[in-house]
Structure formats: C-alpha cells, structure tokens
C-alpha positions in Angstrom: -25.2 -6.6 4.6 -21.7 -8.0 4.8 -19.4 -7.3 7.7 -16.0 -8.4 6.6 -12.4 -8.4 8.0 -13.5 -8.4 11.6 -15.5 -11.5 12.4 -13.6 -13.8 14.7 -14.2 -16.9 12.6 -12.9 -15.1 9.5 -9.9 -13.6 11.3 -8.6 -16.9 12.8 -7.5 -18.6 9.6 -5.6 -15.5 8.6 -4.1 -15.3 12.1 -2.8 -18.9 11.9 -1.2 -18.1 8.5 0.3 -14.9 9.9 1.7 -16.6 13.0 3.3 -19.3 10.9 4.9 -16.7 8.7 6.4 -15.1 11.8 7.7 -18.5 13.0 5.3 -19.1 15.8 3.9 -22.6 16.6 0.2 -22.5 16.2 -0.3 -26.2 15.5 -2.3 -26.8 18.7 -4.6 -23.8 18.0 -5.2 -25.1 14.4 -6.0 -28.5 15.7 -8.6 -27.2 18.2 -10.2 -25.2 15.4 -10.5 -28.0 12.9 -11.6 -30.4 15.5 -14.5 -28.1 16.3 -15.5 -27.9 12.6 -13.6 -24.7 11.8 -12.2 -24.0 8.3 -8.5 -23.3 8.0 -8.9 -21.7 4.6 -9.2 -17.9 4.9 -12.3 -16.3 3.2 -11.6 -15.2 -0.3 -10.9 -11.4 -0.7 -12.4 -10.6 2.6 -15.8 -11.9 1.9 -17.5 -13.1 5.1 -17.9 -16.8 5.4 -21.2 -18.5 6.2 -22.3 -17.1 9.6 -20.7 -19.2 12.3 -22.6 -20.8 15.1 -22.3 -19.0 18.4 -20.2 -21.8 19.7 -17.7 -21.7 16.8 -17.5 -17.9 17.0 -16.8 -18.0 20.7 -14.0 -20.6 20.1 -12.5 -18.4 17.4 -12.4 -15.5 19.8 -10.7 -17.7 22.4 -8.1 -18.9 19.9 -7.4 -15.3 18.7 -6.7 -14.4 22.4 -4.5 -17.4 22.7 -2.5 -16.5 19.5 -2.1 -12.9 20.9 -0.7 -14.4 24.1 1.9 -16.7 22.4 5.6 -15.8 23.1 6.8 -12.9 21.0 8.9 -13.8 18.0 12.5 -12.8 17.8 12.5 -9.3 16.4 16.2 -8.6 16.4 16.2 -8.3 12.6 12.7 -7.0 12.3 12.8 -3.9 14.5 9.8 -1.5 14.1 10.4 0.9 17.0 11.6 4.3 16.0 14.7 4.5 18.2 16.1 1.2 16.8 15.3 2.1 13.3 16.8 5.5 13.5 20.1 4.1 14.9 20.6 2.3 11.5 20.0 5.3 9.3 22.8 7.2 7.6 24.1 10.3 9.3 23.8 12.4 6.2 22.1 12.3 2.8 23.4 13.4 -0.6 20.1 14.3 -2.2 19.0 17.8 -2.9 16.5 19.2 -0.4 14.5 21.6 -2.5 11.8 20.5 -4.9 9.4 22.2 -7.3 5.6 22.3 -7.7 5.9 20.4 -11.0 7.6 17.4 -9.4 5.0 17.2 -6.5 2.2 17.7 -9.0 3.7 14.8 -11.0 3.7 12.6 -7.8 0.0 13.2 -7.1 -1.0 12.6 -10.8 1.2 9.5 -11.1 -0.3 8.1 -7.9 -3.8 8.6 -9.3 -3.0 7.2 -12.7 -1.3 4.1 -11.4 -4.1 3.5 -9.0 -6.8 4.0 -11.6 -5.1 1.6 -14.0 -5.1 -1.2 -11.4 -8.6 -0.6 -10.0 -10.7 -2.8 -12.3 -8.5 -5.9 -11.9 -7.8 -5.7 -8.2 -8.2 -9.2 -6.8 -8.0 -10.8 -10.3 -5.0 -13.2 -10.5 -2.2 -12.6 -12.9 -3.4 -15.3 -15.4 -6.9 -13.6 -15.4 -5.4 -10.2 -16.2 -3.5 -11.7 -19.1 -6.6 -13.4 -20.5 -8.6 -10.2 -20.3 -5.9 -8.3 -22.1 -5.3 -10.9 -24.7 -9.1 -11.2 -25.4 -9.4 -7.4 -25.9 -6.2 -7.2 -28.0 -4.3 -5.2 -25.3 -1.6 -7.6 -24.3 1.0 -6.6 -23.3 -0.7 -3.9 -21.2 -0.2 -0.4 -22.6 -3.6 1.3 -22.1 -6.6 1.4 -19.8 -8.6 -1.8 -19.4 -11.8 -2.1 -21.4 -14.9 -4.3 -21.4 -15.4 -3.6 -25.1 -14.9 -6.7 -27.1 -14.4 -8.9 -24.0 -15.9 -12.3 -24.7 -18.7 -13.3 -22.3 -16.9 -16.4 -21.1 -13.7 -14.5 -20.2 -15.8 -11.8 -18.4 -17.6 -14.5 -16.4 -14.4 -16.3 -15.6 -12.6 -13.2 -14.4 -15.2 -10.6 -13.2 -14.0 -7.0 -12.8 -13.7 -5.5 -9.3 -17.4 -4.7 -8.8 -16.8 -1.4 -7.0 -14.3 -0.1 -9.5 -15.4 -1.2 -13.0 -18.1 1.4 -13.3 -15.5 4.2 -13.0 -12.2 2.8 -14.1 -12.5 1.3 -17.5 -11.5 3.2 -20.6 -15.1 3.8 -21.7 -16.3 5.2 -18.4 -13.3 7.1 -16.8 -14.5 10.6 -15.9 -12.1 12.0 -13.2 -10.3 10.0 -10.5 -12.8 8.0 -8.5 -12.5 7.5 -4.8 -9.9 5.0 -3.6 -8.3 4.3 -0.2 -4.9 4.7 -1.9 -5.8 8.3 -2.3 -7.9 8.8 0.8 -5.0 8.0 3.0 -2.8 10.5 1.2 -5.5 13.2 1.8 -5.7 12.2 5.4 -1.9 12.5 5.8 -2.1 16.0 4.3 -4.8 16.9 6.8 -2.8 15.6 9.7 0.2 17.6 8.7 -1.8 20.8 8.1 -3.5 20.3 11.5 -0.7 19.1 13.7 2.5 19.9 11.8 5.5 17.6 12.0 5.0 16.9 15.6 1.9 14.8 15.1 1.6 11.6 17.1 0.2 8.1 16.4 -2.8 9.2 18.6 -3.3 12.2 16.2 -3.4 9.8 13.3 -5.9 7.5 15.1 -8.1 10.4 16.0 -8.1 11.7 12.4 -9.3 8.2 11.3 -12.2 8.4 13.7 -13.0 12.0 12.9 -12.7 12.0 9.1 -12.4 8.5 7.7 -15.7 6.5 7.3 -15.4 3.0 8.8 -16.7 1.5 5.6 -13.8 2.9 3.7 -11.1 1.0 5.6 -10.1 -2.6 5.0 -7.9 -5.4 6.4 -5.5 -4.1 9.1 -7.1 -0.7 9.1 -10.5 -2.1 9.7 -9.2 -4.2 12.6 -7.4 -1.2 14.1 -10.4 1.0 13.6 -12.5 -1.5 15.5 -9.8 -1.7 18.2 -9.8 2.1 18.6 -13.5 2.1 19.0 -13.1 -0.6 21.7 -10.7 1.7 23.6 -7.3 0.2 22.5 -5.0 3.2 21.7 -1.9 2.9 19.4 0.2 0.8 19.3 -2.2 -1.7 21.0 -4.7 -1.0 18.2 -2.2 -2.7 15.8 -1.8 -5.8 17.9 -5.1 -7.1 19.2 -6.7 -9.7 16.9 -5.0 -8.3 13.9 -3.8 -11.0 11.4 -3.2 -8.4 8.8 -0.5 -6.6 10.7 2.1 -7.3 8.0 -0.1 -6.6 5.0 0.2 -3.7 2.6 -2.1 -1.2 4.3 0.5 1.1 5.9 2.6 1.1 2.8 -0.2 2.9 0.9 -0.5 5.7 3.5 2.8 7.4 3.6 3.7 9.1 0.3 2.8 12.6 1.5 5.3 12.3 4.4 8.0 11.9 1.8 6.8 14.7 -0.4 6.9 17.2 2.4 10.5 16.1 3.3 12.2 16.2 -0.1 15.7 14.8 0.0 15.3 13.6 3.6 14.2 10.0 3.7 15.0 9.8 7.4 12.5 12.5 8.3 9.9 11.0 6.0 10.4 7.5 7.5 10.0 8.9 11.1 6.6 10.3 10.2 5.7 7.1 8.5 6.5 5.0 11.5 4.2 7.1 13.7 1.4 6.6 11.2 2.0 2.9 10.5 2.1 1.7 14.1 -1.6 2.5 14.5 -2.3 -0.6 12.5 0.9 -2.5 11.6 4.0 -4.2 13.0 7.4 -5.4 11.6 7.1 -5.8 7.8 4.0 -3.8 7.7 5.8 -0.8 9.2 8.8 -1.4 7.0 6.6 -1.1 3.9 5.4 2.3 5.2 8.8 3.8 5.9 10.1 2.4 2.6 7.3 4.0 0.6 7.8 7.3 2.5 11.5 7.2 1.7 10.8 6.5 -2.0 8.6 9.6 -2.0 11.1 11.8 -0.2 13.7 11.0 -2.9 11.6 10.9 -6.0 10.8 14.7 -6.3 14.6 15.6 -6.1 16.4 12.6 -7.6 17.7 12.3 -11.1 17.3 8.5 -11.5 15.1 5.7 -10.1 18.3 4.0 -8.8 18.9 7.0 -6.5 15.3 6.7 -5.3 15.6 3.0 -4.6 19.0 3.4 -2.9 17.5 6.1 -0.5 14.5 3.9 0.4 16.6 0.8 1.1 18.8 2.9 3.4 16.0 3.4 6.0 15.2 -0.3 6.3 16.6 -2.7 8.9 19.2 -4.2 6.7 18.7 -7.8 7.9 14.9 -7.8 7.8 12.9 -10.0 5.5 11.4 -6.9 3.9 14.8 -5.4 3.1 16.0 -8.6 1.6 12.8 -8.9 -0.5 13.0 -5.5 -2.1 16.8 -5.8 -2.8 16.3 -9.1 -4.5 13.3 -7.9 -6.5 15.2 -4.8 -7.6 18.0 -6.9 -8.9 15.6 -9.1 -10.8 14.0 -6.1 -12.5 17.2 -4.2 -13.4 18.7 -4.5 -16.8 16.1 -6.7 -18.4 13.3 -6.3 -20.9 11.8 -9.7 -20.1 9.2 -8.6 -17.5 7.3 -11.9 -17.6 10.4 -13.8 -16.5 10.8 -11.3 -13.6 7.3 -11.9 -12.5 7.6 -15.7 -12.8 10.5 -15.5 -10.4 8.6 -13.2 -8.0 5.7 -15.7 -7.9 8.1 -18.6 -7.3 9.5 -16.8 -4.3 6.4 -15.0 -2.8 3.4 -16.7 -4.4 2.4 -18.4 -1.1 1.6 -15.0 0.5 -1.9 -13.5 0.4 -2.5 -11.1 -2.5 -2.7 -8.2 0.0 0.5 -9.1 2.0 3.2 -6.4 2.1 6.3 -8.4 1.0 5.1 -9.8 -2.3 3.6 -6.5 -3.3 6.7 -4.6 -2.3 8.7 -7.0 -4.4 6.6 -6.3 -7.4 6.9 -2.5 -6.8 10.7 -2.7 -6.5 11.1 -4.9 -9.5 8.8 -2.7 -11.6 10.6 0.5 -10.6 14.0 -1.0 -11.6 12.5 -2.5 -14.8 10.7 0.8 -15.7 13.8 2.9 -15.4 11.8 6.0 -14.4 9.3 5.8 -17.2 5.7 6.1 -15.9 4.0 4.1 -18.6 6.5 1.2 -18.7 6.5 1.1 -14.9 2.8 1.1 -14.1 1.8 -1.2 -16.9 4.4 -3.7 -15.7 3.4 -3.6 -12.0 -0.3 -3.8 -12.7 0.1 -6.7 -15.2 1.9 -8.6 -12.4 -1.2 -9.0 -10.4 -1.7 -9.1 -6.6 -2.8 -5.7 -5.1 -2.9 -4.0 -8.5 -4.3 -0.6 -7.5 -2.0 -0.2 -4.6 1.1 -1.2 -6.4 0.1 0.9 -9.4 -0.3 3.9 -7.1 3.1 3.6 -5.5 4.9 3.0 -8.7 3.0 5.8 -10.4 3.8 8.2 -7.5 7.5 7.5 -7.7 7.8 7.8 -11.5 5.4 10.7 -11.7 7.5 12.7 -9.2 10.7 11.7 -11.0 9.3 13.0 -14.3 7.2 16.0 -13.2 3.7 16.7 -14.3 4.8 18.6 -17.4 6.5 15.5 -18.7 3.7 12.9 -18.2 1.8 11.6 -21.2 -1.5 13.3 -21.6 -3.3 10.2 -22.6 -2.8 9.0 -19.0 -3.3 12.3 -17.2 -6.2 13.8 -19.2 -8.9 11.3 -18.1 -8.3 12.4 -14.5 -9.8 15.8 -15.4 -8.0 17.3 -12.5 -10.7 16.0 -10.2 -10.5 13.5 -7.3 -13.5 12.0 -5.6 -13.3 11.3 -1.8 -15.6 10.6 1.1 -13.3 12.6 3.3 -15.0 15.9 4.1 -13.5 18.9 2.4 -11.6 16.9 -0.3 -14.3 15.6 -2.6 -13.8 17.0 -6.1 -10.4 18.6 -5.2 -7.9 19.2 -8.0 -4.5 17.6 -8.2 -3.0 21.1 -8.8 -4.4 22.3 -5.4 -3.1 19.2 -3.7 0.4 19.8 -5.1 0.3 23.5 -4.0 -0.7 22.5 -0.4 2.0 19.8 -0.4 4.6 22.3 -1.6 3.6 24.7 1.2 4.3 22.0 3.8 7.6 21.2 2.2 8.9 24.8 2.3 11.2 26.0 5.1 9.3 27.4 8.1 6.2 25.4 7.3 6.2 23.5 10.6 7.1 20.2 9.0 10.9 21.0 8.8 10.9 19.9 5.2 12.5 21.5 2.2 16.0 22.2 3.7 18.9 20.1 4.9 
C-alpha cells in the first residue's frame, strides 16, 4: 500500500519549493530539515519516500506549520478573490451567446481525445516521449502511442504510465478509460444539475466527499480532501499544508462552467473561482478561470485567437500566470517550428514541477496558437511537449473540439472512444458523450438556472 501526496515528510520538500517560488524566505526551515537528516528533493511523481522515523515525521509537521505561519506574500498582482478579479473584467463581451449541440459535443469529444492521447506518456519527460516515438517510427507525433515495435531498451528506459498503458495505447483502446481530467468535468456537471448557478465552494467540497473516491484525487485535491475530512472548510482546505496550491489541478476542473456559459467568460470564471478555491490559490485559481473562459468562448468563437483573447481578459493582467500565457501564445503564433517553441518554454519554465500550473498553461497557450484551431495539430503538439500530458491534451482538445464541432472532427481520433466514458463517479460509468453534450446544452439554455446561453 502506498499513501502518497499527504505524508508530512513528502510534503515538506514541495512546500519549501512552493514557498521559494512565491518569494518567501524558507532558508531557516530548510536548514532545520537537512540538519535533522531530511531530504530536500521532493519524491518523484508523488511516490512516497522511505517511511520516515517518527521523529523526522514530527519535525516535518512542525515545519509545515511554520511555513503556513510565515508572513503572507504580496498578492497585489496575484489576486484570487472574486471581488478583485471581477473588478478587472470587461464590462461587455462581443462573443455570441448561443451555442449548438454539435459544438458542445465536440468539446466533450476533444477533451477525451486529447486526454487519451497523453495518458500513456504522463510523467515521461519530453526526451523520453521523442525516443519512444522515434523508435516506433511515429515521430513527429501524429497518431496514438503504441508498444508495437518498441525496442526493449527504450521501453525499460521510459516505462509507460502503469495505470494508463493497458487502456490508452493504439492496440488496446476500447472506449474512453477513467481519468481525473474527465471525472472532474462530470462532477461539475452534477454540481450544476444539483445546485444550479448559485452553488458554493462548500457545495463543491461536499460533492467531492459524496461522489469522488479519495483514491481518485491527487496533489492539491488529495491534500484538500484530507483537510475537508479533518474539518477545514473552503477556503481553509486549500491553505493548510498544501504545497500543491499553485499546481494544475484546478485548471482541469472547469471546462463545464465555460460550456454552460457560452460567450460569457466572466460568468464561467466566476463559477471556476468558487470551485478552484476548495484546493488552490493565486496561480492555481488563475489557471481554473482561464480554462473556464477558454471553454466559454470556444463553442461560439470563429477562431482560436478569439478564444485566447477572451480567456486572457479574465486574468489579473499583471499576474505571473497572465504574463506566462501571453508570452507562450506569442511564441506559438505564426510558426511551424514547434520544437523551437518548446525549447524556449523549457528554458523559461523547466525549473517548475511537471504538474505545476504555469509551465503547463504555457504549453497549452502555445499549442493552441500553433495549432490554429486544428484538433490534431494542436493535441499532438501539446502532448509531444511533455509535462502533464493528459491534462494539457485534454484542455487543448476541449478547446479545438468545441471550435470545430463534433461533425468536423477526424473519425480516426473519435471512433476509438466508442461513445463510452468509464468513471468511478456513480451514475456516470459508461455514459455516452452524446448524452453529456445534451445535458450540458440543457444547462446552457435560457431558463436553465445557470443563466447561460443569453447575454
């Protein structure tokens, strides 16, 4: 049995890295930890380190408390509270506010396709992905990954994601397997169907506890889940002993909030903030409202530039996250040299953990600009770029799928899904993407209770 992402001795190295990234001085805490024999290197990919002694574990807990108690960083440019965020949003939007079933269906299908493409190579570094593809005569990436013809030495050097490989390689895909990038979309749908637009962060938290198995949550969500069980409500659940507070988790949860608010990125972002603050702060929240705004624009926009413009408009303009996605978009636009783009992204953001929000959002923004609205060009680019491949693939696929519409998506990507999604969330296992699109459209219509679909 492995208990990961919550052990104090595993969390502390991540906390020291997160605090430094925020500009907080944790040198004294790091010195105490190393002097006691603690390791400053975070465990790889969430794997639990060698069980700590009781003394070392107690010290890690003490130091996590001390880190939480450090003076707050200056958040003038990193606001994540709804009132401050809303004050910076445009007073009006120029996008259409009515969408169609085909566009929402395309969003659901695109999200699944992009996620599925990235699943087997999640956690594998960029150089490993290229070696696998080169060895199987699939570089540059233009099709599903395969183990057929993969030399044993390459397979040993870069092992597939162990949970995903049995259901996400070309030779074994049979419907869309379970993934947290889809589970959270299903949960958002359930929250909206149950509570309507007026749901609260507490409603989201309760939905997690009622419907989401604890073993299906990771990083910030697992910490927040633990905090909820310990009696810390939102937003406290996002703050206590949570070094993953600015990682990608909230960004993967908010597409549905955009789809039910077509043409209204502000309304989508408002719902996303309520969801995100259960587990994230600052950049982690910004990723969530950015993804929601992308998804609000994609089912009604004509171009990917319109989508990116709308999403950037809901961000705090001087935040690090906003600067990151603007710069990455500029890198991806107007070029066919994707490898050069990714080289530059790694030069700028390669120091961040592979599940952090900023580096992954940069890759998403660059891939969307580079892909110019084409699903295949966009998802193959973002997945070949590495980092959190299934999550970035899902977001890019959702945007380009909704821009295109289901009828225009290539069947060689869509057909293997077999209109079937696996999930551990009760009531959703085996559901079809057509039904999901119908239920989403019902929530986007005027009078649905979500106030979507109209200006």
